[in-house]
VOBARO-517975 format. One record per residue (C-alpha): x, y, z; residue number from 0; residue in one letter. Coordinates in steps of 0.001 Angstrom, whole numbers, plus 500000, padded with zeros to 6 digits. Each point is the difference from the previous one (the first is absolute). Layout:
N
     xx     yy     zz num residu
      X      Y      Z NUM      A
...
//
This chain:
331
     xx     yy     zz num residu
 770654 893109 764768   0      M
 501583 496840 499265   1      G
 502671 500702 502665   2      V
 497203 499071 502697   3      G
 499416 496631 498640   4      S
 503362 498234 500741   5      R
 500426 498660 503465   6      Q
 503699 499371 500310   7      T
 501892 502707 502122   8      H
 497040 499863 502591   9      S
 500911 496311 500766  10      A
 503362 501306 501807  11      T
 497998 502263 502275  12      L
 498775 498892 503273  13      P
 496250 499633 499540  14      P
 499362 501143 503702  15      G
 501541 503447 499454  16      Q
 498669 503015 498115  17      F
 501208 501082 496575  18      Y
 498593 501632 496982  19      C
 502074 498227 497152  20      L
 499292 502265 496938  21      L
 501440 497268 497710  22      D
 497042 497483 501241  23      E
 497531 502388 501004  24      L
 496771 498111 501093  25      P
 497923 502065 497177  26      L
 496843 498231 500993  27      H
 500028 501569 503576  28      L
 500054 503389 498766  29      I
 496561 501464 500045  30      P
 498712 500047 496402  31      Q
 498705 503634 500290  32      R
 503395 501227 501011  33      Q
 501682 498121 497104  34      L
 497450 501257 497279  35      E
 500240 503582 501204  36      S
 503572 500450 500383  37      A
 502024 502481 498116  38      D
 502829 497554 499577  39      W
 497881 497870 497895  40      Q
 499972 502479 497238  41      K
 503225 500499 497917  42      P
 501570 503231 501202  43      P
 499810 503294 498035  44      R
 503229 501351 501641  45      Q
 503541 498425 500405  46      P
 500385 498016 503130  47      L
 502817 500444 502394  48      F
 501407 498315 503157  49      L
 497795 501420 502718  50      N
 502289 502265 502219  51      A
 497961 498757 502920  52      Q
 501087 496386 499625  53      C
 502899 498444 501784  54      S
 501116 496849 498702  55      V
 501999 498278 502791  56      L
 501759 496469 500307  57      P
 499053 497178 502277  58      A
 499578 500721 503640  59      G
 500305 503822 499465  60      Q
 497001 502460 500770  61      V
 499266 503710 499420  62      P
 501806 501860 502857  63      T
 496780 501190 501623  64      E
 499058 496197 500604  65      L
 503619 499048 501693  66      E
 498681 500924 503457  67      S
 496616 498179 499455  68      H
 501260 496704 498656  69      R
 497621 498321 502447  70      H
 497233 500899 497423  71      L
 501664 497920 497497  72      L
 500380 496842 502006  73      K
 497745 497998 497692  74      D
 501295 501469 496784  75      F
 502139 498018 497619  76      C
 503043 502330 499831  77      L
 501906 497751 497682  78      Q
 500776 501399 496207  79      G
 499734 503277 498709  80      T
 497089 502270 500950  81      M
 498528 503259 498754  82      A
 498622 502163 502452  83      W
 497672 502582 498352  84      V
 498811 503162 501794  85      R
 496552 500961 499256  86      D
 500020 503560 499050  87      P
 496510 500641 501328  88      A
 500081 498187 503340  89      T
 503675 499872 500876  90      A
 499743 496394 500634  91      S
 502465 497258 498751  92      L
 498877 497105 497634  93      H
 502397 496960 500155  94      P
 500624 498039 496870  95      F
 502126 496936 499448  96      W
 502068 499781 496807  97      L
 500530 496319 498605  98      G
 503017 499645 497564  99      P
 498232 501200 496726 100      R
 498590 503084 501452 101      L
 503253 500714 502177 102      E
 502127 500063 496773 103      A
 497669 502301 498411 104      V
 499686 502556 502784 105      V
 503774 499830 501003 106      T
 500662 501293 496409 107      S
 497825 502966 500075 108      L
 501727 503470 500635 109      R
 498534 502820 501779 110      A
 499015 502687 497589 111      G
 500309 497792 496828 112      T
 496552 498712 498211 113      P
 499156 496487 500539 114      V
 501026 498208 496783 115      P
 497439 499169 497500 116      A
 501156 496551 499903 117      S
 498796 498843 503577 118      I
 497071 497649 499284 119      P
 496596 501090 500578 120      R
 499365 497358 502870 121      D
 503025 501613 501962 122      V
 498879 503469 499471 123      L
 496647 498985 501311 124      F
 501440 499011 503246 125      L
 502681 502808 500538 126      L
 497504 502629 499055 127      A
 497365 498313 502397 128      G
 502333 499979 502798 129      A
 501315 503455 499137 130      G
 503371 499205 499685 131      I
 499955 501479 496565 132      V
 497606 503181 499502 133      A
 499595 502985 497874 134      T
 501194 503579 501123 135      E
 496548 501227 500822 136      E
 498584 496834 501468 137      Q
 500997 500710 503782 138      A
 498711 503699 499764 139      E
 496774 498655 498419 140      R
 499248 497349 502491 141      R
 500925 502168 502910 142      A
 497288 502328 498930 143      A
 497437 497428 499174 144      E
 500558 498581 503406 145      R
 499643 503332 501717 146      A
 496607 500429 498663 147      E
 499066 496401 501305 148      V
 501181 500829 503390 149      V
 498409 503378 499994 150      R
 496464 498535 499287 151      K
 500837 497188 502537 152      A
 501089 502554 502787 153      A
 496747 501821 499639 154      Q
 497761 497040 500010 155      R
 502016 498974 503231 156      F
 499609 503227 501642 157      R
 496046 499868 499226 158      D
 499173 496495 500580 159      R
 502836 498403 501918 160      G
 500925 497576 497263 161      Y
 501240 500072 496426 162      A
 500837 497284 497451 163      P
 503562 500314 498539 164      L
 501198 497706 497402 165      G
 503420 498968 498796 166      N
 501847 499959 503467 167      L
 502099 497414 498617 168      T
 501477 499374 496685 169      H
 498078 497289 498028 170      P
 503003 497922 499562 171      F
 500878 499975 503899 172      N
 496221 499317 500378 173      L
 500363 496708 497807 174      A
 502987 499098 501993 175      A
 498299 500582 503261 176      L
 497182 497847 498910 177      R
 502248 497135 499232 178      R
 501975 500323 503213 179      Y
 496930 499875 502193 180      Y
 498267 497083 498120 181      R
 503269 498031 500586 182      H
 500219 501032 503587 183      A
 496498 499015 500838 184      I
 500374 496540 498111 185      R
 503194 499285 501763 186      C
 498363 500827 503501 187      G
 502233 503024 500635 188      A
 496858 502013 500950 189      I
 497813 498529 502512 190      P
 496137 499560 499784 191      L
 497747 501731 502256 192      G
 500239 503133 502395 193      D
 497927 501702 502538 194      V
 497921 501865 497220 195      Q
 499281 496855 497986 196      S
 500701 496219 499976 197      P
 499773 500044 496329 198      R
 502816 502054 498768 199      R
 503848 499749 500051 200      Y
 501688 502824 501704 201      A
 503349 501378 500835 202      I
 501131 503033 502093 203      H
 502973 501887 498710 204      N
 501200 497671 497230 205      E
 503128 501587 498974 206      S
 499385 500184 495941 207      V
 496520 501822 500937 208      A
 501936 502260 502403 209      T
 502325 501025 497182 210      F
 497124 501138 498017 211      F
 498219 501661 503146 212      H
 502952 502289 500258 213      H
 500166 500659 496029 214      Q
 496557 501271 499850 215      I
 499888 502045 503117 216      A
 500821 503433 497984 217      S
 497090 499159 497830 218      A
 497496 499526 502905 219      V
 501407 503062 501707 220      S
 499124 502192 496984 221      A
 496656 498742 500160 222      V
 499337 500191 503771 223      V
 501212 503566 500036 224      G
 502813 499398 502859 225      E
 503165 498247 500689 226      A
 499724 496593 500962 227      I
 502103 496898 501139 228      K
 499225 496203 499498 229      P
 498716 498286 502805 230      S
 499442 496436 498989 231      Y
 498849 497962 496875 232      V
 497785 496810 499920 233      Y
 499350 497862 497131 234      L
 496767 497974 500043 235      A
 498761 497296 497251 236      S
 496458 499017 500359 237      Y
 498351 496566 499151 238      L
 496643 499860 498979 239      S
 497420 500443 502440 240      R
 502241 502351 501888 241      A
 498717 503480 501386 242      E
 501231 503062 501552 243      L
 497942 501060 503074 244      K
 499135 503943 500273 245      K
 502739 501481 501888 246      H
 502164 502964 500363 247      I
 503808 499692 500411 248      D
 502344 500753 503146 249      R
 501956 503082 500216 250      E
 503057 498716 497915 251      Q
 497627 500130 497143 252      C
 498973 503693 499819 253      E
 500571 499960 496133 254      F
 499529 496590 498182 255      S
 500456 498818 496683 256      V
 498276 496954 498741 257      T
 501737 498685 496695 258      L
 498248 497621 497998 259      C
 502662 497320 499103 260      L
 498488 496868 498740 261      D
 496736 498371 499124 262      F
 498492 496954 498739 263      S
 498265 499442 497446 264      P
 502143 502770 498264 265      E
 497666 503013 499440 266      P
 499931 501874 496720 267      E
 499931 503445 502106 268      L
 498668 500396 503627 269      A
 499753 497022 502164 270      T
 496457 498788 501161 271      S
 500861 500350 503800 272      W
 499772 503946 500936 273      P
 501095 501419 503220 274      I
 497076 501757 501790 275      R
 500666 503318 502134 276      L
 497473 501378 502209 277      D
 500387 503910 499408 278      T
 497655 502971 501019 279      P
 498382 499808 496723 280      E
 499132 496327 500161 281      G
 501686 496501 499297 282      T
 502317 500385 497058 283      V
 501194 496804 497903 284      R
 503364 500400 498356 285      V
 500770 497424 497480 286      Y
 503702 499653 499298 287      Q
 501880 498622 496888 288      A
 503199 498224 500522 289      L
 502685 502304 501097 290      G
 497592 502930 501093 291      D
 500572 501307 503503 292      G
 497340 501725 502313 293      L
 501231 502533 502414 294      V
 497719 500608 502848 295      Y
 500028 501142 503795 296      R
 500198 496456 501712 297      G
 499501 501263 503567 298      T
 496587 501905 498959 299      K
 498381 498434 497023 300      V
 498295 496429 500644 301      P
 500937 497769 497420 302      H
 499152 496094 499214 303      Y
 499133 497878 497174 304      R
 497241 497481 499613 305      H
 500532 496235 499445 306      V
 502306 499252 497082 307      L
 498044 497721 497347 308      A
 500792 496263 499891 309      E
 502928 499178 497507 310      G
 501446 503558 500391 311      H
 503422 500945 501754 312      T
 501046 503605 500718 313      S
 503326 501183 501295 314      T
 500730 503532 501281 315      S
 502753 501822 501600 316      I
 499187 502579 502886 317      F
 502579 502885 500242 318      F
 499556 501850 503221 319      H
 501476 503430 500887 320      Y
 499957 502636 502844 321      V
 500805 503445 500126 322      P
 503710 500684 500120 323      A
 499716 501159 503644 324      N
 498301 497109 501254 325      F
 501950 498748 502948 326      S
 498299 496717 500858 327      G
 500945 496381 499036 328      P
 499945 499340 496187 329      L
 499021 496440 500036 330      D
//
């Protein structure tokens, strides 16, 4: 984990662009519960190999499927070598940047050959955590575990119109997103106040959020039980004394996901500011931990939050989707 403590290569990267630099990962921004529960914290019982679902590409080059969607990468820092890891459970792509030290290690690995025992433990922690190296059975196991999570979430969504869904973004990317949006707010790149609240910073269809909007669509589709497409994404960072009035969303938000991105003071588990849903069974309070998502029918389930306590801040990303055959405007 010592790799995460040296702040050198990141000084060469534009602070206003998104990157998830593994060599200098902001470990303090990864939710502690995810660090402590992760399989990759433990010494592997089986040999590790270069993940066949990982593409290591030079500066400026992106996976083929993203070539026609480069507008989604407008605010990505595409300098230097990157590893793009496909999640075996959700099919989404996780982007990771490699500094000089990790680049040298990763480019020395060969497909089908076990990872050398000489690689330092702190490097293995990062490579295994990102999924760049993995055991032979890891992908199958993760896919099976995720399938069970989705099965339960889909049943709950059918029965109640909402369902919690964790791990929509990789913990390393979550930490990088927290860094990126904190910087954007400090620098005035995200305006304060919108029609719903004067006490929240908010931005519509910001490009980095839009990238992740598209990446999690398959996972959301599996929960709601039908083909969907992204409509728009909205980021909101609430100041203390902010509130979210009770409302339902417009037609572009048939299926909505609220992702809990950031909260201060840092919670040990769930935050202290629940989202409230009015359901046929009564009002439900959903407490989210950092990185947790909540899928719900935005056009049918009234939702709201009471006043945020003094001295607290909270940041969420709202990912909105419509049925695949929706023909109206998406914005």
